C-alpha positions, 0 to 999 in steps of 0.5 A: 711888911711895915711901911714908915710914913711921915706923920706930917703926911696926915696934914693937909698941905696948908697945915704943913706950912710955916712949921718953924713959925709961932702958931701960938703968938701969945706964948711964942710956941712954934707950930712944930712944937705943938705937932711934936706934943701931939705926936708924943701923945697929947690928944686934947687941947688941955694936954697940948696946953700942959706940954707947950703953954699954947692956948693959955694967952688969948686962946686965939690959936685954940682952933688951929691946935684942935685942927692939928689934933684932929688931923694927926690923931685920926686913924689911918685910912686904908688905901 
């Protein structure tokens, strides 16, 4: 029996906030757009950059993008 889960459940509560606000302020990239790029297969900052242009300004959002990748690409934990 397969259970459908929301991928956002992998994120800590703090990272689930403000999904419709810019995570990358230089290029006005919404946090949800970065999350969707990761869920669509972008597993590195470089791949997220290619899909969304996030991190191409000053790079001040790079750590946040890395954290989203880390959380969303981590293997499921057995419960």
